[in-house]
mmCIF file of the N, C-alpha and C atoms, coordinates in Angstrom:
data_MODEL
# 
_entry.id   MODEL 
# 
loop_
_atom_site.group_PDB 
_atom_site.id 
_atom_site.type_symbol 
_atom_site.label_atom_id 
_atom_site.label_alt_id 
_atom_site.label_comp_id 
_atom_site.label_asym_id 
_atom_site.label_entity_id 
_atom_site.label_seq_id 
_atom_site.pdbx_PDB_ins_code 
_atom_site.Cartn_x 
_atom_site.Cartn_y 
_atom_site.Cartn_z 
_atom_site.occupancy 
_atom_site.B_iso_or_equiv 
_atom_site.pdbx_formal_charge 
_atom_site.auth_seq_id 
_atom_site.auth_comp_id 
_atom_site.auth_asym_id 
_atom_site.auth_atom_id 
_atom_site.pdbx_PDB_model_num 
ATOM 1   N N  . MET A 1 1  ? -2.529  -0.976  8.989   1.00 0.00 ? 1  MET A N  1 
ATOM 2   C CA . MET A 1 1  ? -1.126  -1.287  8.782   1.00 0.00 ? 1  MET A CA 1 
ATOM 3   C C  . MET A 1 1  ? -0.881  -1.559  7.293   1.00 0.00 ? 1  MET A C  1 
ATOM 4   N N  . LYS A 1 2  ? 0.137   -0.969  6.764   1.00 0.00 ? 2  LYS A N  1 
ATOM 5   C CA . LYS A 1 2  ? 0.488   -1.129  5.357   1.00 0.00 ? 2  LYS A CA 1 
ATOM 6   C C  . LYS A 1 2  ? 1.125   -2.500  5.144   1.00 0.00 ? 2  LYS A C  1 
ATOM 7   N N  . LEU A 1 3  ? 0.643   -3.211  4.144   1.00 0.00 ? 3  LEU A N  1 
ATOM 8   C CA . LEU A 1 3  ? 1.171   -4.539  3.849   1.00 0.00 ? 3  LEU A CA 1 
ATOM 9   C C  . LEU A 1 3  ? 2.537   -4.425  3.181   1.00 0.00 ? 3  LEU A C  1 
ATOM 10  N N  . ALA A 1 4  ? 3.387   -5.390  3.447   1.00 0.00 ? 4  ALA A N  1 
ATOM 11  C CA . ALA A 1 4  ? 4.742   -5.400  2.892   1.00 0.00 ? 4  ALA A CA 1 
ATOM 12  C C  . ALA A 1 4  ? 4.711   -5.763  1.413   1.00 0.00 ? 4  ALA A C  1 
ATOM 13  N N  . LEU A 1 5  ? 5.653   -5.190  0.682   1.00 0.00 ? 5  LEU A N  1 
ATOM 14  C CA . LEU A 1 5  ? 5.773   -5.490  -0.747  1.00 0.00 ? 5  LEU A CA 1 
ATOM 15  C C  . LEU A 1 5  ? 6.212   -6.935  -0.963  1.00 0.00 ? 5  LEU A C  1 
ATOM 16  N N  . TYR A 1 6  ? 5.856   -7.467  -2.109  1.00 0.00 ? 6  TYR A N  1 
ATOM 17  C CA . TYR A 1 6  ? 6.251   -8.790  -2.601  1.00 0.00 ? 6  TYR A CA 1 
ATOM 18  C C  . TYR A 1 6  ? 5.648   -9.946  -1.801  1.00 0.00 ? 6  TYR A C  1 
ATOM 19  N N  . GLN A 1 7  ? 4.541   -9.671  -1.117  1.00 0.00 ? 7  GLN A N  1 
ATOM 20  C CA . GLN A 1 7  ? 3.822   -10.760 -0.470  1.00 0.00 ? 7  GLN A CA 1 
ATOM 21  C C  . GLN A 1 7  ? 2.528   -11.017 -1.221  1.00 0.00 ? 7  GLN A C  1 
ATOM 22  N N  . GLU A 1 8  ? 2.020   -12.231 -1.077  1.00 0.00 ? 8  GLU A N  1 
ATOM 23  C CA . GLU A 1 8  ? 0.730   -12.544 -1.669  1.00 0.00 ? 8  GLU A CA 1 
ATOM 24  C C  . GLU A 1 8  ? -0.365  -11.918 -0.829  1.00 0.00 ? 8  GLU A C  1 
ATOM 25  N N  . VAL A 1 9  ? -1.353  -11.333 -1.509  1.00 0.00 ? 9  VAL A N  1 
ATOM 26  C CA . VAL A 1 9  ? -2.490  -10.702 -0.850  1.00 0.00 ? 9  VAL A CA 1 
ATOM 27  C C  . VAL A 1 9  ? -3.770  -11.151 -1.549  1.00 0.00 ? 9  VAL A C  1 
ATOM 28  N N  . ALA A 1 10 ? -4.885  -11.011 -0.856  1.00 0.00 ? 10 ALA A N  1 
ATOM 29  C CA . ALA A 1 10 ? -6.179  -11.364 -1.430  1.00 0.00 ? 10 ALA A CA 1 
ATOM 30  C C  . ALA A 1 10 ? -6.966  -10.099 -1.725  1.00 0.00 ? 10 ALA A C  1 
ATOM 31  N N  . LEU A 1 11 ? -7.743  -10.146 -2.783  1.00 0.00 ? 11 LEU A N  1 
ATOM 32  C CA . LEU A 1 11 ? -8.666  -9.046  -3.078  1.00 0.00 ? 11 LEU A CA 1 
ATOM 33  C C  . LEU A 1 11 ? -9.890  -9.181  -2.181  1.00 0.00 ? 11 LEU A C  1 
ATOM 34  N N  . ASN A 1 12 ? -10.368 -8.059  -1.665  1.00 0.00 ? 12 ASN A N  1 
ATOM 35  C CA . ASN A 1 12 ? -11.584 -8.108  -0.841  1.00 0.00 ? 12 ASN A CA 1 
ATOM 36  C C  . ASN A 1 12 ? -12.797 -7.545  -1.581  1.00 0.00 ? 12 ASN A C  1 
ATOM 37  N N  . ARG A 1 13 ? -12.656 -7.348  -2.876  1.00 0.00 ? 13 ARG A N  1 
ATOM 38  C CA . ARG A 1 13 ? -13.773 -6.942  -3.744  1.00 0.00 ? 13 ARG A CA 1 
ATOM 39  C C  . ARG A 1 13 ? -13.471 -7.361  -5.172  1.00 0.00 ? 13 ARG A C  1 
ATOM 40  N N  . CYS A 1 14 ? -14.476 -7.337  -6.011  1.00 0.00 ? 14 CYS A N  1 
ATOM 41  C CA . CYS A 1 14 ? -14.337 -7.722  -7.418  1.00 0.00 ? 14 CYS A CA 1 
ATOM 42  C C  . CYS A 1 14 ? -13.911 -6.533  -8.275  1.00 0.00 ? 14 CYS A C  1 
ATOM 43  N N  . PHE A 1 15 ? -13.186 -6.828  -9.336  1.00 0.00 ? 15 PHE A N  1 
ATOM 44  C CA . PHE A 1 15 ? -12.803 -5.844  -10.347 1.00 0.00 ? 15 PHE A CA 1 
ATOM 45  C C  . PHE A 1 15 ? -13.130 -6.441  -11.706 1.00 0.00 ? 15 PHE A C  1 
ATOM 46  N N  . PRO A 1 16 ? -14.406 -6.338  -12.122 1.00 0.00 ? 16 PRO A N  1 
ATOM 47  C CA . PRO A 1 16 ? -14.803 -6.958  -13.390 1.00 0.00 ? 16 PRO A CA 1 
ATOM 48  C C  . PRO A 1 16 ? -14.030 -6.427  -14.596 1.00 0.00 ? 16 PRO A C  1 
ATOM 49  N N  . GLU A 1 17 ? -13.571 -5.184  -14.534 1.00 0.00 ? 17 GLU A N  1 
ATOM 50  C CA . GLU A 1 17 ? -12.815 -4.629  -15.661 1.00 0.00 ? 17 GLU A CA 1 
ATOM 51  C C  . GLU A 1 17 ? -11.492 -5.365  -15.880 1.00 0.00 ? 17 GLU A C  1 
ATOM 52  N N  . TYR A 1 18 ? -11.006 -6.059  -14.841 1.00 0.00 ? 18 TYR A N  1 
ATOM 53  C CA . TYR A 1 18 ? -9.777  -6.856  -14.944 1.00 0.00 ? 18 TYR A CA 1 
ATOM 54  C C  . TYR A 1 18 ? -10.062 -8.359  -14.895 1.00 0.00 ? 18 TYR A C  1 
ATOM 55  N N  . ASP A 1 19 ? -11.333 -8.742  -14.823 1.00 0.00 ? 19 ASP A N  1 
ATOM 56  C CA . ASP A 1 19 ? -11.751 -10.137 -14.647 1.00 0.00 ? 19 ASP A CA 1 
ATOM 57  C C  . ASP A 1 19 ? -11.167 -10.721 -13.361 1.00 0.00 ? 19 ASP A C  1 
ATOM 58  N N  . LEU A 1 20 ? -11.125 -9.902  -12.302 1.00 0.00 ? 20 LEU A N  1 
ATOM 59  C CA . LEU A 1 20 ? -10.645 -10.337 -10.992 1.00 0.00 ? 20 LEU A CA 1 
ATOM 60  C C  . LEU A 1 20 ? -11.812 -10.393 -10.017 1.00 0.00 ? 20 LEU A C  1 
ATOM 61  N N  . HIS A 1 21 ? -11.794 -11.411 -9.160  1.00 0.00 ? 21 HIS A N  1 
ATOM 62  C CA . HIS A 1 21 ? -12.888 -11.639 -8.227  1.00 0.00 ? 21 HIS A CA 1 
ATOM 63  C C  . HIS A 1 21 ? -12.412 -11.510 -6.780  1.00 0.00 ? 21 HIS A C  1 
ATOM 64  N N  . ARG A 1 22 ? -13.363 -11.222 -5.910  1.00 0.00 ? 22 ARG A N  1 
ATOM 65  C CA . ARG A 1 22 ? -13.071 -11.203 -4.473  1.00 0.00 ? 22 ARG A CA 1 
ATOM 66  C C  . ARG A 1 22 ? -12.470 -12.555 -4.109  1.00 0.00 ? 22 ARG A C  1 
ATOM 67  N N  . GLY A 1 23 ? -11.377 -12.538 -3.377  1.00 0.00 ? 23 GLY A N  1 
ATOM 68  C CA . GLY A 1 23 ? -10.711 -13.768 -2.984  1.00 0.00 ? 23 GLY A CA 1 
ATOM 69  C C  . GLY A 1 23 ? -9.562  -14.177 -3.881  1.00 0.00 ? 23 GLY A C  1 
ATOM 70  N N  . ASP A 1 24 ? -9.441  -13.574 -5.064  1.00 0.00 ? 24 ASP A N  1 
ATOM 71  C CA . ASP A 1 24 ? -8.294  -13.886 -5.918  1.00 0.00 ? 24 ASP A CA 1 
ATOM 72  C C  . ASP A 1 24 ? -7.012  -13.468 -5.200  1.00 0.00 ? 24 ASP A C  1 
ATOM 73  N N  . ILE A 1 25 ? -5.978  -14.261 -5.384  1.00 0.00 ? 25 ILE A N  1 
ATOM 74  C CA . ILE A 1 25 ? -4.696  -13.991 -4.743  1.00 0.00 ? 25 ILE A CA 1 
ATOM 75  C C  . ILE A 1 25 ? -3.748  -13.401 -5.775  1.00 0.00 ? 25 ILE A C  1 
ATOM 76  N N  . THR A 1 26 ? -3.096  -12.322 -5.381  1.00 0.00 ? 26 THR A N  1 
ATOM 77  C CA . THR A 1 26 ? -2.164  -11.603 -6.249  1.00 0.00 ? 26 THR A CA 1 
ATOM 78  C C  . THR A 1 26 ? -0.902  -11.310 -5.444  1.00 0.00 ? 26 THR A C  1 
ATOM 79  N N  . THR A 1 27 ? 0.098   -10.743 -6.094  1.00 0.00 ? 27 THR A N  1 
ATOM 80  C CA . THR A 1 27 ? 1.319   -10.339 -5.405  1.00 0.00 ? 27 THR A CA 1 
ATOM 81  C C  . THR A 1 27 ? 1.410   -8.821  -5.408  1.00 0.00 ? 27 THR A C  1 
ATOM 82  N N  . LEU A 1 28 ? 1.591   -8.252  -4.234  1.00 0.00 ? 28 LEU A N  1 
ATOM 83  C CA . LEU A 1 28 ? 1.724   -6.801  -4.084  1.00 0.00 ? 28 LEU A CA 1 
ATOM 84  C C  . LEU A 1 28 ? 3.132   -6.403  -4.501  1.00 0.00 ? 28 LEU A C  1 
ATOM 85  N N  . ILE A 1 29 ? 3.240   -5.567  -5.540  1.00 0.00 ? 29 ILE A N  1 
ATOM 86  C CA . ILE A 1 29 ? 4.580   -5.203  -6.022  1.00 0.00 ? 29 ILE A CA 1 
ATOM 87  C C  . ILE A 1 29 ? 4.937   -3.738  -5.820  1.00 0.00 ? 29 ILE A C  1 
ATOM 88  N N  . ASP A 1 30 ? 3.955   -2.887  -5.521  1.00 0.00 ? 30 ASP A N  1 
ATOM 89  C CA . ASP A 1 30 ? 4.288   -1.473  -5.290  1.00 0.00 ? 30 ASP A CA 1 
ATOM 90  C C  . ASP A 1 30 ? 3.065   -0.739  -4.766  1.00 0.00 ? 30 ASP A C  1 
ATOM 91  N N  . TYR A 1 31 ? 3.311   0.432   -4.246  1.00 0.00 ? 31 TYR A N  1 
ATOM 92  C CA . TYR A 1 31 ? 2.267   1.392   -3.891  1.00 0.00 ? 31 TYR A CA 1 
ATOM 93  C C  . TYR A 1 31 ? 2.488   2.633   -4.734  1.00 0.00 ? 31 TYR A C  1 
ATOM 94  N N  . VAL A 1 32 ? 1.395   3.273   -5.167  1.00 0.00 ? 32 VAL A N  1 
ATOM 95  C CA . VAL A 1 32 ? 1.510   4.498   -5.957  1.00 0.00 ? 32 VAL A CA 1 
ATOM 96  C C  . VAL A 1 32 ? 0.532   5.534   -5.408  1.00 0.00 ? 32 VAL A C  1 
ATOM 97  N N  . PRO A 1 33 ? 0.940   6.805   -5.381  1.00 0.00 ? 33 PRO A N  1 
ATOM 98  C CA . PRO A 1 33 ? 0.021   7.847   -4.922  1.00 0.00 ? 33 PRO A CA 1 
ATOM 99  C C  . PRO A 1 33 ? -1.072  8.096   -5.962  1.00 0.00 ? 33 PRO A C  1 
ATOM 100 N N  . HIS A 1 34 ? -2.220  8.507   -5.489  1.00 0.00 ? 34 HIS A N  1 
ATOM 101 C CA . HIS A 1 34 ? -3.317  8.876   -6.387  1.00 0.00 ? 34 HIS A CA 1 
ATOM 102 C C  . HIS A 1 34 ? -2.981  10.218  -7.023  1.00 0.00 ? 34 HIS A C  1 
ATOM 103 N N  . PRO A 1 35 ? -3.208  10.403  -8.324  1.00 0.00 ? 35 PRO A N  1 
ATOM 104 C CA . PRO A 1 35 ? -2.824  11.663  -8.977  1.00 0.00 ? 35 PRO A CA 1 
ATOM 105 C C  . PRO A 1 35 ? -3.615  12.876  -8.504  1.00 0.00 ? 35 PRO A C  1 
ATOM 106 N N  . ALA A 1 36 ? -4.778  12.660  -7.881  1.00 0.00 ? 36 ALA A N  1 
ATOM 107 C CA . ALA A 1 36 ? -5.597  13.785  -7.421  1.00 0.00 ? 36 ALA A CA 1 
ATOM 108 C C  . ALA A 1 36 ? -5.816  13.736  -5.915  1.00 0.00 ? 36 ALA A C  1 
ATOM 109 N N  . ASP A 1 37 ? -4.809  13.273  -5.182  1.00 0.00 ? 37 ASP A N  1 
ATOM 110 C CA . ASP A 1 37 ? -4.855  13.197  -3.716  1.00 0.00 ? 37 ASP A CA 1 
ATOM 111 C C  . ASP A 1 37 ? -5.947  12.273  -3.183  1.00 0.00 ? 37 ASP A C  1 
ATOM 112 N N  . GLY A 1 38 ? -6.342  11.272  -3.953  1.00 0.00 ? 38 GLY A N  1 
ATOM 113 C CA . GLY A 1 38 ? -7.296  10.267  -3.487  1.00 0.00 ? 38 GLY A CA 1 
ATOM 114 C C  . GLY A 1 38 ? -6.563  9.142   -2.778  1.00 0.00 ? 38 GLY A C  1 
ATOM 115 N N  . GLU A 1 39 ? -7.215  8.008   -2.699  1.00 0.00 ? 39 GLU A N  1 
ATOM 116 C CA . GLU A 1 39 ? -6.639  6.857   -2.008  1.00 0.00 ? 39 GLU A CA 1 
ATOM 117 C C  . GLU A 1 39 ? -5.420  6.316   -2.746  1.00 0.00 ? 39 GLU A C  1 
ATOM 118 N N  . GLU A 1 40 ? -4.411  5.948   -1.989  1.00 0.00 ? 40 GLU A N  1 
ATOM 119 C CA . GLU A 1 40 ? -3.204  5.338   -2.534  1.00 0.00 ? 40 GLU A CA 1 
ATOM 120 C C  . GLU A 1 40 ? -3.566  4.057   -3.295  1.00 0.00 ? 40 GLU A C  1 
ATOM 121 N N  . GLY A 1 41 ? -2.833  3.780   -4.354  1.00 0.00 ? 41 GLY A N  1 
ATOM 122 C CA . GLY A 1 41 ? -3.065  2.575   -5.130  1.00 0.00 ? 41 GLY A CA 1 
ATOM 123 C C  . GLY A 1 41 ? -2.081  1.478   -4.781  1.00 0.00 ? 41 GLY A C  1 
ATOM 124 N N  . ALA A 1 42 ? -2.512  0.245   -4.978  1.00 0.00 ? 42 ALA A N  1 
ATOM 125 C CA . ALA A 1 42 ? -1.654  -0.920  -4.805  1.00 0.00 ? 42 ALA A CA 1 
ATOM 126 C C  . ALA A 1 42 ? -1.462  -1.544  -6.187  1.00 0.00 ? 42 ALA A C  1 
ATOM 127 N N  . VAL A 1 43 ? -0.217  -1.712  -6.585  1.00 0.00 ? 43 VAL A N  1 
ATOM 128 C CA . VAL A 1 43 ? 0.094   -2.335  -7.863  1.00 0.00 ? 43 VAL A CA 1 
ATOM 129 C C  . VAL A 1 43 ? 0.249   -3.832  -7.606  1.00 0.00 ? 43 VAL A C  1 
ATOM 130 N N  . LEU A 1 44 ? -0.534  -4.622  -8.336  1.00 0.00 ? 44 LEU A N  1 
ATOM 131 C CA . LEU A 1 44 ? -0.586  -6.063  -8.116  1.00 0.00 ? 44 LEU A CA 1 
ATOM 132 C C  . LEU A 1 44 ? -0.183  -6.813  -9.376  1.00 0.00 ? 44 LEU A C  1 
ATOM 133 N N  . GLU A 1 45 ? 0.584   -7.878  -9.198  1.00 0.00 ? 45 GLU A N  1 
ATOM 134 C CA . GLU A 1 45 ? 0.880   -8.778  -10.308 1.00 0.00 ? 45 GLU A CA 1 
ATOM 135 C C  . GLU A 1 45 ? 0.001   -10.012 -10.127 1.00 0.00 ? 45 GLU A C  1 
ATOM 136 N N  . VAL A 1 46 ? -0.695  -10.357 -11.190 1.00 0.00 ? 46 VAL A N  1 
ATOM 137 C CA . VAL A 1 46 ? -1.630  -11.486 -11.165 1.00 0.00 ? 46 VAL A CA 1 
ATOM 138 C C  . VAL A 1 46 ? -0.996  -12.638 -11.934 1.00 0.00 ? 46 VAL A C  1 
ATOM 139 N N  . PHE A 1 47 ? -0.940  -13.802 -11.298 1.00 0.00 ? 47 PHE A N  1 
ATOM 140 C CA . PHE A 1 47 ? -0.348  -14.990 -11.903 1.00 0.00 ? 47 PHE A CA 1 
ATOM 141 C C  . PHE A 1 47 ? -1.413  -16.051 -12.142 1.00 0.00 ? 47 PHE A C  1 
ATOM 142 N N  . ASN A 1 48 ? -1.172  -16.922 -13.116 1.00 0.00 ? 48 ASN A N  1 
ATOM 143 C CA . ASN A 1 48 ? -2.036  -18.086 -13.265 1.00 0.00 ? 48 ASN A CA 1 
ATOM 144 C C  . ASN A 1 48 ? -1.513  -19.184 -12.342 1.00 0.00 ? 48 ASN A C  1 
ATOM 145 N N  . ALA A 1 49 ? -2.176  -20.337 -12.332 1.00 0.00 ? 49 ALA A N  1 
ATOM 146 C CA . ALA A 1 49 ? -1.803  -21.420 -11.421 1.00 0.00 ? 49 ALA A CA 1 
ATOM 147 C C  . ALA A 1 49 ? -0.426  -22.008 -11.732 1.00 0.00 ? 49 ALA A C  1 
ATOM 148 N N  . LEU A 1 50 ? 0.090   -21.767 -12.938 1.00 0.00 ? 50 LEU A N  1 
ATOM 149 C CA . LEU A 1 50 ? 1.405   -22.278 -13.314 1.00 0.00 ? 50 LEU A CA 1 
ATOM 150 C C  . LEU A 1 50 ? 2.528   -21.287 -13.036 1.00 0.00 ? 50 LEU A C  1 
ATOM 151 N N  . GLY A 1 51 ? 2.174   -20.105 -12.522 1.00 0.00 ? 51 GLY A N  1 
ATOM 152 C CA . GLY A 1 51 ? 3.181   -19.105 -12.179 1.00 0.00 ? 51 GLY A CA 1 
ATOM 153 C C  . GLY A 1 51 ? 3.505   -18.121 -13.276 1.00 0.00 ? 51 GLY A C  1 
ATOM 154 N N  . ASP A 1 52 ? 2.730   -18.127 -14.359 1.00 0.00 ? 52 ASP A N  1 
ATOM 155 C CA . ASP A 1 52 ? 2.942   -17.166 -15.444 1.00 0.00 ? 52 ASP A CA 1 
ATOM 156 C C  . ASP A 1 52 ? 2.183   -15.878 -15.137 1.00 0.00 ? 52 ASP A C  1 
ATOM 157 N N  . THR A 1 53 ? 2.789   -14.747 -15.414 1.00 0.00 ? 53 THR A N  1 
ATOM 158 C CA . THR A 1 53 ? 2.109   -13.476 -15.211 1.00 0.00 ? 53 THR A CA 1 
ATOM 159 C C  . THR A 1 53 ? 0.967   -13.326 -16.195 1.00 0.00 ? 53 THR A C  1 
ATOM 160 N N  . ILE A 1 54 ? -0.205  -12.979 -15.674 1.00 0.00 ? 54 ILE A N  1 
ATOM 161 C CA . ILE A 1 54 ? -1.381  -12.730 -16.520 1.00 0.00 ? 54 ILE A CA 1 
ATOM 162 C C  . ILE A 1 54 ? -1.502  -11.245 -16.804 1.00 0.00 ? 54 ILE A C  1 
ATOM 163 N N  . GLN A 1 55 ? -1.370  -10.440 -15.732 1.00 0.00 ? 55 GLN A N  1 
ATOM 164 C CA . GLN A 1 55 ? -1.495  -8.993  -15.876 1.00 0.00 ? 55 GLN A CA 1 
ATOM 165 C C  . GLN A 1 55 ? -0.947  -8.293  -14.648 1.00 0.00 ? 55 GLN A C  1 
ATOM 166 N N  . VAL A 1 56 ? -0.711  -6.998  -14.804 1.00 0.00 ? 56 VAL A N  1 
ATOM 167 C CA . VAL A 1 56 ? -0.336  -6.123  -13.700 1.00 0.00 ? 56 VAL A CA 1 
ATOM 168 C C  . VAL A 1 56 ? -1.406  -5.038  -13.646 1.00 0.00 ? 56 VAL A C  1 
ATOM 169 N N  . VAL A 1 57 ? -2.002  -4.852  -12.460 1.00 0.00 ? 57 VAL A N  1 
ATOM 170 C CA . VAL A 1 57 ? -3.106  -3.903  -12.312 1.00 0.00 ? 57 VAL A CA 1 
ATOM 171 C C  . VAL A 1 57 ? -2.865  -3.025  -11.096 1.00 0.00 ? 57 VAL A C  1 
ATOM 172 N N  . THR A 1 58 ? -3.545  -1.904  -11.060 1.00 0.00 ? 58 THR A N  1 
ATOM 173 C CA . THR A 1 58 ? -3.520  -1.026  -9.887  1.00 0.00 ? 58 THR A CA 1 
ATOM 174 C C  . THR A 1 58 ? -4.932  -0.901  -9.354  1.00 0.00 ? 58 THR A C  1 
ATOM 175 N N  . VAL A 1 59 ? -5.080  -1.134  -8.049  1.00 0.00 ? 59 VAL A N  1 
ATOM 176 C CA . VAL A 1 59 ? -6.374  -1.058  -7.373  1.00 0.00 ? 59 VAL A CA 1 
ATOM 177 C C  . VAL A 1 59 ? -6.209  -0.209  -6.112  1.00 0.00 ? 59 VAL A C  1 
ATOM 178 N N  . PRO A 1 60 ? -7.296  0.300   -5.536  1.00 0.00 ? 60 PRO A N  1 
ATOM 179 C CA . PRO A 1 60 ? -7.172  1.032   -4.275  1.00 0.00 ? 60 PRO A CA 1 
ATOM 180 C C  . PRO A 1 60 ? -6.576  0.133   -3.184  1.00 0.00 ? 60 PRO A C  1 
ATOM 181 N N  . SER A 1 61 ? -5.719  0.699   -2.358  1.00 0.00 ? 61 SER A N  1 
ATOM 182 C CA . SER A 1 61 ? -5.067  -0.072  -1.296  1.00 0.00 ? 61 SER A CA 1 
ATOM 183 C C  . SER A 1 61 ? -6.058  -0.739  -0.354  1.00 0.00 ? 61 SER A C  1 
ATOM 184 N N  . SER A 1 62 ? -7.221  -0.135  -0.172  1.00 0.00 ? 62 SER A N  1 
ATOM 185 C CA . SER A 1 62 ? -8.226  -0.713  0.716   1.00 0.00 ? 62 SER A CA 1 
ATOM 186 C C  . SER A 1 62 ? -8.849  -1.979  0.131   1.00 0.00 ? 62 SER A C  1 
ATOM 187 N N  . SER A 1 63 ? -8.523  -2.316  -1.107  1.00 0.00 ? 63 SER A N  1 
ATOM 188 C CA . SER A 1 63 ? -9.101  -3.481  -1.782  1.00 0.00 ? 63 SER A CA 1 
ATOM 189 C C  . SER A 1 63 ? -8.288  -4.758  -1.596  1.00 0.00 ? 63 SER A C  1 
ATOM 190 N N  . ILE A 1 64 ? -7.206  -4.673  -0.823  1.00 0.00 ? 64 ILE A N  1 
ATOM 191 C CA . ILE A 1 64 ? -6.382  -5.858  -0.603  1.00 0.00 ? 64 ILE A CA 1 
ATOM 192 C C  . ILE A 1 64 ? -6.283  -6.143  0.883   1.00 0.00 ? 64 ILE A C  1 
ATOM 193 N N  . GLU A 1 65 ? -6.022  -7.401  1.190   1.00 0.00 ? 65 GLU A N  1 
ATOM 194 C CA . GLU A 1 65 ? -5.844  -7.790  2.593   1.00 0.00 ? 65 GLU A CA 1 
ATOM 195 C C  . GLU A 1 65 ? -4.830  -8.926  2.670   1.00 0.00 ? 65 GLU A C  1 
ATOM 196 N N  . ALA A 1 66 ? -4.224  -9.045  3.840   1.00 0.00 ? 66 ALA A N  1 
ATOM 197 C CA . ALA A 1 66 ? -3.249  -10.106 4.071   1.00 0.00 ? 66 ALA A CA 1 
ATOM 198 C C  . ALA A 1 66 ? -3.946  -11.462 4.083   1.00 0.00 ? 66 ALA A C  1 
ATOM 199 N N  . LEU A 1 67 ? -3.231  -12.491 3.647   1.00 0.00 ? 67 LEU A N  1 
ATOM 200 C CA . LEU A 1 67 ? -3.744  -13.845 3.747   1.00 0.00 ? 67 LEU A CA 1 
ATOM 201 C C  . LEU A 1 67 ? -3.741  -14.272 5.212   1.00 0.00 ? 67 LEU A C  1 
ATOM 202 N N  . GLN A 1 68 ? -4.709  -15.086 5.575   1.00 0.00 ? 68 GLN A N  1 
ATOM 203 C CA . GLN A 1 68 ? -4.871  -15.549 6.954   1.00 0.00 ? 68 GLN A CA 1 
ATOM 204 C C  . GLN A 1 68 ? -4.653  -17.055 7.035   1.00 0.00 ? 68 GLN A C  1 
ATOM 205 N N  . PRO A 1 69 ? -4.265  -17.560 8.203   1.00 0.00 ? 69 PRO A N  1 
ATOM 206 C CA . PRO A 1 69 ? -4.060  -19.005 8.344   1.00 0.00 ? 69 PRO A CA 1 
ATOM 207 C C  . PRO A 1 69 ? -5.323  -19.822 8.092   1.00 0.00 ? 69 PRO A C  1 
ATOM 208 N N  . THR A 1 70 ? -6.474  -19.216 8.200   1.00 0.00 ? 70 THR A N  1 
ATOM 209 C CA . THR A 1 70 ? -7.732  -19.925 7.972   1.00 0.00 ? 70 THR A CA 1 
ATOM 210 C C  . THR A 1 70 ? -8.209  -19.846 6.529   1.00 0.00 ? 70 THR A C  1 
ATOM 211 N N  . ASP A 1 71 ? -7.476  -19.162 5.652   1.00 0.00 ? 71 ASP A N  1 
ATOM 212 C CA . ASP A 1 71 ? -7.849  -19.069 4.236   1.00 0.00 ? 71 ASP A CA 1 
ATOM 213 C C  . ASP A 1 71 ? -7.541  -20.383 3.522   1.00 0.00 ? 71 ASP A C  1 
ATOM 214 N N  . VAL A 1 72 ? -8.391  -20.732 2.570   1.00 0.00 ? 72 VAL A N  1 
ATOM 215 C CA . VAL A 1 72 ? -8.219  -21.934 1.756   1.00 0.00 ? 72 VAL A CA 1 
ATOM 216 C C  . VAL A 1 72 ? -8.094  -21.498 0.302   1.00 0.00 ? 72 VAL A C  1 
ATOM 217 N N  . LEU A 1 73 ? -7.115  -22.054 -0.402  1.00 0.00 ? 73 LEU A N  1 
ATOM 218 C CA . LEU A 1 73 ? -6.924  -21.726 -1.809  1.00 0.00 ? 73 LEU A CA 1 
ATOM 219 C C  . LEU A 1 73 ? -7.830  -22.582 -2.676  1.00 0.00 ? 73 LEU A C  1 
ATOM 220 N N  . SER A 1 74 ? -8.256  -22.020 -3.798  1.00 0.00 ? 74 SER A N  1 
ATOM 221 C CA . SER A 1 74 ? -9.044  -22.759 -4.771  1.00 0.00 ? 74 SER A CA 1 
ATOM 222 C C  . SER A 1 74 ? -8.678  -22.241 -6.157  1.00 0.00 ? 74 SER A C  1 
ATOM 223 N N  . ILE A 1 75 ? -9.230  -22.861 -7.193  1.00 0.00 ? 75 ILE A N  1 
ATOM 224 C CA . ILE A 1 75 ? -8.967  -22.384 -8.550  1.00 0.00 ? 75 ILE A CA 1 
ATOM 225 C C  . ILE A 1 75 ? -10.277 -22.013 -9.225  1.00 0.00 ? 75 ILE A C  1 
ATOM 226 N N  . ARG A 1 76 ? -10.180 -21.162 -10.207 1.00 0.00 ? 76 ARG A N  1 
ATOM 227 C CA . ARG A 1 76 ? -11.309 -20.851 -11.075 1.00 0.00 ? 76 ARG A CA 1 
ATOM 228 C C  . ARG A 1 76 ? -10.733 -20.621 -12.462 1.00 0.00 ? 76 ARG A C  1 
ATOM 229 N N  . ARG A 1 77 ? -11.506 -20.875 -13.454 1.00 0.00 ? 77 ARG A N  1 
ATOM 230 C CA . ARG A 1 77 ? -11.067 -20.698 -14.829 1.00 0.00 ? 77 ARG A CA 1 
ATOM 231 C C  . ARG A 1 77 ? -11.408 -19.276 -15.286 1.00 0.00 ? 77 ARG A C  1 
ATOM 232 N N  . LEU A 1 78 ? -10.499 -18.653 -16.001 1.00 0.00 ? 78 LEU A N  1 
ATOM 233 C CA . LEU A 1 78 ? -10.796 -17.366 -16.604 1.00 0.00 ? 78 LEU A CA 1 
ATOM 234 C C  . LEU A 1 78 ? -11.728 -17.576 -17.789 1.00 0.00 ? 78 LEU A C  1 
ATOM 235 N N  . ALA A 1 79 ? -12.587 -16.617 -18.010 1.00 0.00 ? 79 ALA A N  1 
ATOM 236 C CA . ALA A 1 79 ? -13.502 -16.688 -19.154 1.00 0.00 ? 79 ALA A CA 1 
ATOM 237 C C  . ALA A 1 79 ? -12.707 -16.779 -20.448 1.00 0.00 ? 79 ALA A C  1 
ATOM 238 N N  . GLN A 1 80 ? -11.595 -16.042 -20.497 1.00 0.00 ? 80 GLN A N  1 
ATOM 239 C CA . GLN A 1 80 ? -10.714 -16.083 -21.654 1.00 0.00 ? 80 GLN A CA 1 
ATOM 240 C C  . GLN A 1 80 ? -9.301  -15.822 -21.179 1.00 0.00 ? 80 GLN A C  1 
ATOM 241 N N  . ALA A 1 81 ? -8.333  -16.328 -21.865 1.00 0.00 ? 81 ALA A N  1 
ATOM 242 C CA . ALA A 1 81 ? -6.949  -16.091 -21.502 1.00 0.00 ? 81 ALA A CA 1 
ATOM 243 C C  . ALA A 1 81 ? -6.600  -14.649 -21.789 1.00 0.00 ? 81 ALA A C  1 
ATOM 244 N N  . SER A 1 82 ? -5.935  -13.998 -20.832 1.00 0.00 ? 82 SER A N  1 
ATOM 245 C CA . SER A 1 82 ? -5.543  -12.593 -21.002 1.00 0.00 ? 82 SER A CA 1 
ATOM 246 C C  . SER A 1 82 ? -4.241  -12.479 -21.738 1.00 0.00 ? 82 SER A C  1 
# 
């Protein structure tokens, strides 16, 4: 099932090139087709704990999942501010 836009979603894998980790919570802002007929992309906005946008990234749609009632939020520090 395709997740609805503008909801918070969790990453189910790491993206070291973006300094994003499995379990990080982002906001799904769009879907984009793959330019070579590959997997559809999910455009995510990443916020810090204060609500400021850190970055906007595109990852494969299979890399995100809906938040669950049993999920617990936590914080981690970025190695460097983006």
